[in-house]
C-alpha positions as CSV (number, residue, x, y, z in Angstrom):
1,X,-172.4,97.5,29.2
2,X,-170.1,98.2,26.0
3,X,-171.9,97.9,22.6
4,X,-170.7,94.9,20.6
5,X,-167.5,95.2,18.2
6,X,-168.6,95.6,14.6
7,X,-165.9,93.3,13.7
8,X,-166.8,90.2,12.7
9,X,-166.0,86.7,13.2
10,X,-167.9,84.0,11.5
11,X,-169.8,82.1,14.3
12,X,-170.8,85.7,15.8
13,X,-171.7,87.1,12.5
14,X,-175.7,86.8,12.4
15,X,-176.1,87.9,16.4
16,X,-173.6,91.1,15.8
17,X,-175.5,92.0,12.4
18,X,-178.8,91.6,14.3
19,X,-177.5,93.9,17.1
20,X,-176.5,96.2,14.7
21,X,-179.7,96.4,12.9
22,X,-181.5,96.9,16.0
23,X,-179.4,99.5,17.3
24,X,-179.8,101.5,13.7
25,X,-183.3,101.3,13.6
26,X,-184.0,102.7,17.2
27,X,-181.9,105.8,16.4
28,X,-183.3,106.6,12.9
29,X,-187.3,106.5,13.1
30,X,-188.6,109.0,11.2
31,X,-190.1,112.7,13.1
32,X,-193.6,114.0,12.5
33,X,-193.7,116.5,9.6
34,X,-194.3,120.1,11.3
35,X,-194.3,123.5,9.1
36,X,-191.5,124.5,10.9
37,X,-188.9,125.3,8.0
38,X,-186.2,122.3,8.2
39,X,-182.8,123.0,5.8
40,X,-182.2,119.9,3.4
41,X,-179.3,117.3,4.1
42,X,-177.2,119.0,1.7
43,X,-176.9,122.0,4.1
44,X,-175.1,119.4,6.7
45,X,-171.2,119.3,7.0
46,X,-169.2,116.3,6.7
47,X,-165.7,116.0,7.8
48,X,-163.2,113.7,8.3
49,X,-160.2,113.5,10.2
50,X,-157.3,110.8,10.2
51,X,-155.7,110.9,13.8
52,X,-152.8,109.4,12.4
53,X,-151.3,111.1,9.5
54,X,-148.2,108.3,8.7
55,X,-148.8,104.9,8.4
56,X,-146.8,101.8,7.3
57,X,-147.9,99.6,4.1
58,X,-150.6,97.1,4.9
59,X,-151.4,99.1,8.6
60,X,-154.9,99.6,9.2
61,X,-155.7,103.8,8.6
62,X,-157.8,104.9,11.8
63,X,-160.8,107.7,10.7
64,X,-163.1,109.9,12.4
65,X,-165.8,110.7,10.2
66,X,-168.4,113.9,11.5
67,X,-171.7,114.7,10.1
68,X,-172.8,118.2,11.8
69,X,-175.7,120.9,11.5
70,X,-173.7,124.2,11.3
71,X,-176.5,126.3,10.5
72,X,-178.8,128.1,12.3
73,X,-182.3,126.0,11.6
74,X,-183.2,122.6,11.7
75,X,-182.0,120.3,8.9
76,X,-182.3,116.5,8.1
77,X,-179.6,114.3,8.5
78,X,-178.9,111.2,10.8
79,X,-178.8,110.9,14.5
80,X,-176.1,108.5,14.4
81,X,-173.6,107.4,12.1
82,X,-172.6,103.7,12.0
83,X,-168.9,102.6,10.4
84,X,-169.4,100.2,7.6
85,X,-173.1,100.5,7.9
86,X,-174.5,104.2,7.5
87,X,-174.0,105.1,3.7
88,X,-170.8,106.9,3.8
89,X,-168.4,106.3,0.8
90,X,-164.7,106.5,1.0
91,X,-162.4,107.8,-1.7
92,X,-158.4,107.7,-2.0
93,X,-156.1,109.4,-4.7
94,X,-152.4,108.9,-4.4
95,X,-151.1,112.5,-4.5
96,X,-149.7,113.1,-8.3
97,X,-152.5,110.9,-9.8
98,X,-156.0,111.5,-11.7
99,X,-157.7,108.5,-10.4
100,X,-159.9,109.1,-7.6
101,X,-160.5,105.2,-6.2
102,X,-163.8,104.6,-4.3
103,X,-162.5,102.2,-1.0
104,X,-165.2,99.2,-1.3
105,X,-166.3,98.1,1.8
106,X,-165.5,99.4,5.2
107,X,-166.7,96.9,7.6
108,X,-166.9,93.0,6.8
109,X,-170.5,92.6,8.1
110,X,-173.2,92.5,5.3
111,X,-174.9,95.6,4.5
112,X,-178.3,95.2,5.1
113,X,-179.9,98.2,7.1
114,X,-182.3,100.6,6.8
115,X,-181.7,104.4,8.2
116,X,-183.9,107.2,8.0
117,X,-183.2,111.1,8.4
118,X,-184.4,113.1,11.1
119,X,-184.5,116.9,12.2
120,X,-181.4,117.6,13.6
121,X,-180.9,120.7,15.7
122,X,-178.4,123.8,15.2
123,X,-175.3,122.7,16.3
124,X,-175.8,118.7,16.3
125,X,-173.7,116.6,15.2
126,X,-172.5,112.6,15.5
127,X,-169.5,111.0,14.5
128,X,-168.3,107.6,14.2
129,X,-164.2,106.2,14.7
130,X,-163.4,103.3,12.4
131,X,-160.3,102.0,10.4
132,X,-159.9,101.2,6.7
133,X,-158.6,97.2,6.9
134,X,-160.1,95.8,4.0
135,X,-157.9,95.9,0.6
136,X,-155.1,97.9,2.0
137,X,-152.4,96.8,-0.8
138,X,-155.2,97.3,-3.7
139,X,-156.1,101.2,-2.5
140,X,-152.9,102.0,-1.4
141,X,-150.6,100.0,-3.1
142,X,-147.2,101.5,-2.6
143,X,-145.4,103.9,0.0
144,X,-146.4,107.8,-0.9
145,X,-148.9,110.7,0.3
146,X,-152.8,109.7,-0.5
147,X,-155.7,112.0,-0.2
148,X,-158.4,110.7,1.7
149,X,-162.2,111.9,1.4
150,X,-165.8,110.7,2.5
151,X,-169.0,111.2,1.1
152,X,-172.4,110.7,2.6
153,X,-176.1,110.4,1.3
154,X,-179.1,111.0,2.3
155,X,-181.8,107.9,3.4
156,X,-182.9,107.8,-0.3
157,X,-180.0,108.4,-2.3
158,X,-181.1,111.9,-3.8
159,X,-178.9,113.7,-1.8
160,X,-175.0,113.6,-1.2
161,X,-172.5,115.7,1.0
162,X,-168.6,115.0,0.3
163,X,-165.8,115.9,3.3
164,X,-162.7,117.8,3.3
165,X,-159.6,116.2,2.1
166,X,-156.7,114.7,4.2
167,X,-153.8,113.2,3.5
168,X,-152.2,110.1,5.1
169,X,-148.5,109.0,4.1
170,X,-147.7,105.5,3.6
171,X,-144.2,104.4,4.7
172,X,-142.2,101.1,3.6
173,X,-141.7,99.7,7.1
174,X,-138.0,99.1,8.2
175,X,-136.2,96.8,10.6
176,X,-138.6,94.9,12.9
177,X,-141.8,96.5,11.4
178,X,-140.3,95.2,8.1
179,X,-140.1,91.9,9.3
180,X,-144.2,92.2,11.0
181,X,-144.9,93.2,7.2
182,X,-143.4,90.4,5.2
183,X,-145.4,88.4,7.9
184,X,-148.7,89.9,6.8
185,X,-147.7,90.3,3.2
186,X,-146.7,86.5,2.9
187,X,-149.7,84.8,3.9
188,X,-153.5,84.9,2.4
189,X,-154.8,86.7,4.7
190,X,-153.5,89.9,3.4
191,X,-156.6,91.5,2.4
192,X,-158.6,91.2,5.1
193,X,-156.2,90.7,8.0
194,X,-157.2,93.1,10.5
195,X,-160.9,93.0,9.8
196,X,-162.4,90.6,11.5
197,X,-163.2,88.3,8.2
198,X,-162.5,84.7,9.0
199,X,-161.1,85.6,12.2
200,X,-160.6,81.4,13.2
201,X,-158.4,81.6,10.3
202,X,-156.4,84.6,10.8
203,X,-156.0,84.6,14.7
204,X,-152.9,82.4,14.3
205,X,-151.0,85.2,12.7
206,X,-152.7,87.7,14.6
207,X,-151.1,85.9,17.7
208,X,-147.9,85.7,16.1
209,X,-147.7,89.3,15.4
210,X,-148.3,90.0,19.2
211,X,-145.6,87.9,20.5
212,X,-142.8,88.2,17.8
213,X,-143.0,91.5,17.0
214,X,-144.6,93.3,20.0
215,X,-143.7,96.4,19.6
216,X,-144.8,97.3,16.2
217,X,-148.0,99.1,15.2
218,X,-149.2,96.0,13.4
219,X,-149.1,94.6,16.7
220,X,-151.0,97.1,18.2
221,X,-154.0,96.5,15.5
222,X,-153.3,92.7,16.4
223,X,-154.2,93.3,20.3
224,X,-157.2,95.4,19.7
225,X,-158.8,92.9,17.3
226,X,-157.7,89.5,19.5
227,X,-158.4,91.1,22.9
228,X,-162.6,92.1,21.4
229,X,-162.8,89.0,19.6
230,X,-161.8,87.1,23.3
231,X,-164.4,89.3,24.9
232,X,-167.2,88.5,22.7
233,X,-166.4,85.2,23.1
234,X,-166.6,85.4,26.8
235,X,-163.0,84.7,26.9
236,X,-162.0,87.2,29.4
237,X,-158.9,86.2,31.0
238,X,-157.4,86.2,26.9
239,X,-158.9,89.3,26.1
240,X,-157.5,91.1,29.1
241,X,-154.2,89.8,28.1
242,X,-154.2,91.4,24.9
243,X,-155.9,94.5,25.4
244,X,-154.1,95.3,28.8
245,X,-150.9,96.2,25.9
246,X,-153.1,99.1,24.9
247,X,-154.2,100.2,28.1
248,X,-151.7,103.3,28.4
249,X,-152.2,104.2,24.7
250,X,-153.9,107.5,24.8
251,X,-153.1,107.8,20.8
252,X,-154.5,104.5,20.0
253,X,-158.1,105.3,17.7
254,X,-160.2,103.0,20.2
255,X,-158.6,103.9,23.4
256,X,-162.0,104.6,25.0
257,X,-163.1,101.2,23.7
258,X,-160.1,99.5,25.5
259,X,-160.9,101.0,28.8
260,X,-164.1,100.2,28.5
261,X,-163.8,96.7,27.8
262,X,-160.7,96.4,30.5
263,X,-163.1,97.9,33.4
264,X,-166.4,95.7,32.5
265,X,-163.3,92.8,32.4
266,X,-162.1,93.3,35.4
267,X,-165.7,93.7,37.1
268,X,-166.8,90.1,35.6
269,X,-163.7,88.6,36.8
270,X,-164.3,90.2,40.0
271,X,-168.2,89.1,40.2
272,X,-166.8,85.2,38.8
273,X,-164.6,85.5,42.0
274,X,-167.0,86.2,44.9
275,X,-169.5,83.5,42.7
276,X,-167.0,81.1,43.6
277,X,-166.2,81.7,47.1
278,X,-169.5,81.5,48.1
């Protein structure tokens, strides 16, 4: 079965949050100590990738965070990274500026989870995919080239590693994209529209984007959020209608999740049809 989304709409906040904590706790139990030499957390490698190097203003920015043990010994680290939960940080800095701005919340979920470091074998790694959606107008306030970097602390906050730096170009939209941009800019949900926060209130704007501006990057983000949210509410027909728009977009940051959702929905609808015909 698909893992639950980390996007939040308020009627599912408690359920999704509890699932996130259970999943994290299950994979982060500390291991027994041994006499074998174990390298410290600071010997791990942290990498960040931005799959789309050019995005439009107010468009969610996809990122991939990867933690690896590239040493030839065991090292202490995380078995898994959960976007918005594991204690990693993101920073943005416009090229030409000296100000490195910490990006606040990466998830609309509350950050209550306990993490432990465990022994990682040489070559072992884990990664998480996500996108920056909250406060885009504050962290990337104008067109230009921005540098993004990630940082990660160990479980007790005593050790810290930083990633490589990647750049992303923010462009001002034109044409149909600009019309969609104005729709986002001129409403009260600008700060969190694509985050899943207050989904019931933002739903109308998201649906408008997919209907009136279907070929824009904003509509892709809206389609995914709508599809995932409807899936979690077991509204499978509505979910499928939105997710099918992304079915052939292999470059979409959550393309694998889109395919999994569609496969599961089709299976559920087929089972439902069988039961109705019995």
